[in-house]
N, C-alpha and C positions, 0 to 999 in steps of 0.2 A: 222615050224619055231622054235618051242620050242626045237625040237630035234637038229636043227642046232646050236642053241645057246648053248645047253648042250654040243655038240661036241666041239665047239670052246673053251668053258671054260675048258673042260677036257684036251684038248691039252695044253692050257696055264698052267693048273695046273701041268701037267707033266714036262713042261719046267721049271717052278718055282721050282719044287722038285729037278730036276737035278742041277739047278743053286745054290740052297741052299746047297746041299750036296757036290758039287765039292770042295769048299774052305776048307772043313773039312779034306780033304786028305793032304798028305805031298808032293804032286806033285808040283814042283817049275816051273810051266809053266804060261806064261802070261794069257792065256785063263782061267786057273783054279784060279789063285790068283786074277785076275781082277774081277771075278764074285763076290768076297766079297765086292767090291765097292758098289754094288747095293742093299745092305740090306735095306736101308731106302725105296727105290723105291719098292722093292719086298714086303716089309711089307704092303704098301698101296695098291699095286695091288692085293695081295692075300686077303686082307681084303675086298676090293671092289668086287672082283669076287666071294668071298665066300658068300657075302650078296646076290648077284644076284642068285647064285646057290641054296641058301636056298628057293628061291621063285619058283624054277622049279620042275616039277614032276621028281622024281628019282634023284634029285640033291643033296640029303643029303650027300651021300658018297663023292662026289666031294667037297662039302662044308667043310666036316670034314678034308679032305686032305689039303685044302687051309687054314683052321684054324690052322692046325699043322704047315704048312709052315710059316704062319705069326707069330706063337709063337716062332719058331726057330729064326726068324729075331729079334724078340723083345728081346730075351735073350742076343743078341749081342749089340743092340743099346740102350736098356733101361738105361744102365749105363751112357749114355751121355745126360740124362735128369735130371731135378731137383728132381725126385723121388728117385734118387740114392744118397748115401753118397759121399760127395766130397772127392777126394784123397788129393788135395792141401788144407792145412789148411789156413783159412782166417786169415789175420794179425790182431793182437789186436789193440785197439785204441792207445795204447802207441807206438807200432811199426809203426803205420801209421804216427805218428808225427815225427818219427826219419827219416826224408827225406834223410839224408846222407847215410842211409842204403838201400835206394831204388835203383832199376835198372829197367828202361823201355826199351823194345826191340821191334823194328818195323821190321818185316820180310816181304819182298815183292818179289815174283817171277814176274819179269817185262815182261816176254816173249820177247825173243831176238829181234824178228822182230817188236815189238812195238816201235815206235819212238816218243811217246808222253812223252818226257823227263820231260817236265814242270809239268805234272800231278803228278809224283812221287815227284819231288822237292817241289811242293806246299804242298803235303800231309805231307812230312817230316817236313817242316817248321811249319805247323799247329799243328802237334802232339808233336813236341819237344822231341822226344825220346832220351834217352842216347846213345843207340846203334842202328844202322840201318844196316840191311843186305839186299842187293839187289842181286837177283839171276837171272841167265841167261844173265848176262851183257857181252857186248863186248867192244872194245876200244871206240866206239862212246858213249856208255852209260856211261862209266867211265869218259870220257872227259866232258860230259854234267853234271854229278853229281859233279865233281870237280868245274866246273865253277859256279854252283848254290849253293853248300853247303860247300865248302872248308873253308870259314870263320867261319862256325858254328861247324865243326867237325875237330879237329886237328889231330886225329889219324885214319890212313887208312890202310886197307889191300886190295890191288888190285890184282885180279886174272881174267883178261879178257880172254875170250875164244870165238872162232867163232863157236863152236859146240853146243851151248846151255847150257853149264855147267859152264860158268863163274860166279864169285861171287865177291862182294865187301862189305867190312865191314867198316863202318864209325862210329867213337865213340867220344863222349865228354870225356869219362873216359879213363884213360891210358891203353894201351895195351902193354903187354910184353910177352916174350917167345913164339912169334907167329910162327906157322908152317903152311905152305901150303903143303898138302900131297895128293897124289893119292894112297890111302891106299889099294884099291882092283883093280879097273879097270883103266888102263892108259887112261888119258884124262878126268877123272871124279875127280875133286879136292874137297877137303874139307879144312876147316880152324879150327885150334886149337889154342887158345890164352888164355892169362890170363888177366882178367879185374880187375882193382883196383877201388873199390867203393870210394865215397867221404869220408866215415868214415875210410877208410884205409884197410878194409877187401878185400881179393882177392878171385875171383871166376874163375872157368874154363868155357870157352865158346867154344862149338863145333858147327860149322855151316856146314850143310850137304845138299847135293842135289844128292842123288843116282839116278840111272836110273829108268825110268818108266816101268811098266809092259806092254808088247805088246803081241798080240795074237800069233805071229809067233816066239817068243823067250822065253827062260827060264828067270826066275827072280833071278838066283843065284848071279848076280852082285849086284843087289839092296839089296837082303836079306843078303848077306855077309857084305856089307858096314854098314848096319844098325846094324847087330850083332856085328861087330868089334867095332863100337862106343860104344855099350852097354858094351862090355867087358872092354874097356878102362875107361869108366865112373865109373864102379864099383871099379876100382883100383886107381882112381885119389885121390890125397891127399887133394884136394880142393873141396869146394861145386861146383856142376856141373850144367850147363844149356846146353841142346842140343836143337837146333832149326834149322828150315829151311823147305824146301819142301822135305818131305820124299818120295813122290810119293807112299804113302801107306795110307790107311784109319786107323783111330784110333782103330777100333775093330778087325783088321785083325790078323791072326795067326802070321805074322812076327812082327807086332808092339807089340803084347802081349808077344811074346818071348823076344823082346828087353827090355821090362819092367822087365821081370824076370831076365834077365842077368844083367841089370844095377841097379835095385831097384829104378829107377827114377819114379817120380809122374807125372800124366797128369792132368793139371788144368781143362781140359774139363769135366772130369768125375764128374758127379753130377751137372754140370752147363749148358751144351748145346753142340750142334754139332759144331757150328761156321764153317759151310761149306765154303771152300775157292775156290773150283774148281767145276764146270765151271762157271765163272763170267757171261757168256753170255747165259746160259741155266738154267733157274730156276728149271726145272724139272729133271735135272741131276747134282746134286751137292753133293760133299763129302768133308770131312775134310782131306786135304792133307798137309796143312802147319801147322807144329806143334811146340810146345815147351814142353820139359820135364825137370824136375829139381829134385835135391836131397831134402830130407826133411828139409835141413837147411833153405830153403826159405819158406816164407809165401805169400799167395796170396793177391794181392791188386786190380788187375783188368785185364780185357781181352776184346778186342773188334775187330770185323771184320770191316775194314775200307772201304772207298769208292773205286769205280773202278778207275783204272789208265790206262785203255787201254789194260790191260793184260787179259788173260783168268783166272788169279788168283786174288782173293781179297787179299790185304795185311792184316796182323794181327798185333795187338799191345798187348803186354803183359807187366804187371808191377808186380814186385816181391819185397819183402823185405827180407834181410838177417838177420835171428834171431841169438841169442847167442847159441842155441842148436837145434838139429834136432827135428822135431815134432814126436810125438808118435802116433801110432794107424793105420796109413795107411799101408795096406799090399797088395803088388802087386804080391806076390808069389816069388819064387826063382827057378832058374834053377838047376836041379840036375847034377851030374857028367856026366851022359850019354848024356844029352842034350848039355852041354857045350863042351864035346869032339866032338860031331857031328857037332856043329857049327864051331869049330876050324878047323876041317877037311874040311868043306865046304869053309871056308875063304881061307885056304891054296891052295886048288885046283883051286878056282876061280882066285886068285891072279896070279897063274902060267899060266892061259889061255890067250894067246895073241889074242886080238880082238879089234875092234873099239867100242866106246860107242854106245849104242842104241840111235837112233834118232839124231845122230850128224849132219845129213844132212837134217833134217826136215824143217829148216827155212833158208836154204842156198839161 
């Protein structure tokens, strides 16, 4: 029996090693990139199996392999715990009092097939956010949101889609220079707009929902859209906020490259995972719904909200616009070689004619 247990643990250890190393490659394939999603789960599995292996005769070498595997996972996920230094600087007491400089943003992937319109409407009313982004909306979703929230939110950007990539932006703050774009893959829209705060300062808001990674498809569309937004954010002349369902985990190769390209900060770093998907499976959750911002903003608050019938939890972020950028946060920077590689990938992917991934999943 002991030999059988040792064999099972050895096989599991081999699988964990492969799954750990795959995402370190540059292969843009869903199976490879998706393996990075499981780093939290792999850490706990490797830790548990390693403890069991230590109690078995001749299990020390397997235990060492599992310990090394857990250590690799920890390198990636530790920065999203309170032991790490926060990237987003906390607002001072004085800035907390200047509420006309604040902006609160509620982002919710509603899941297109979810018809519990009232759950999101009630959530929005209860949290009173300045800007609300609803993702995966179709015409029925937008009609329901307008009926329930039109009186509270005078500024709207409506982008209904039947393919699961629709989005809607509702705002109490004025929106100007709004663009709805399909910047890489036809049928996958994003929103770029200017938001004017109550104090009069303007900020740029990008709302994105790139394609998900799937086993039988490459991730070039998702990776290209995320990278393109990063390049644009770096060149924007306004303080920038990028938010939405990025279909990527906060510690992935793609997201870390996005931060190097954009120099945007992640408020999760040093504060917590705030896992938003999957809302129905406690054992398989990852942070997919994000917000990134320039150092012009200071952190006021962040919360994962209640379920709304979707497979995603909504997220609420609150920031304050300061007079000058914060100093000290360093997310690295992309060199010329990496930037050139990214631009070539974006150009090639934008020229590739194809339908969006998963456009028929909820038909």
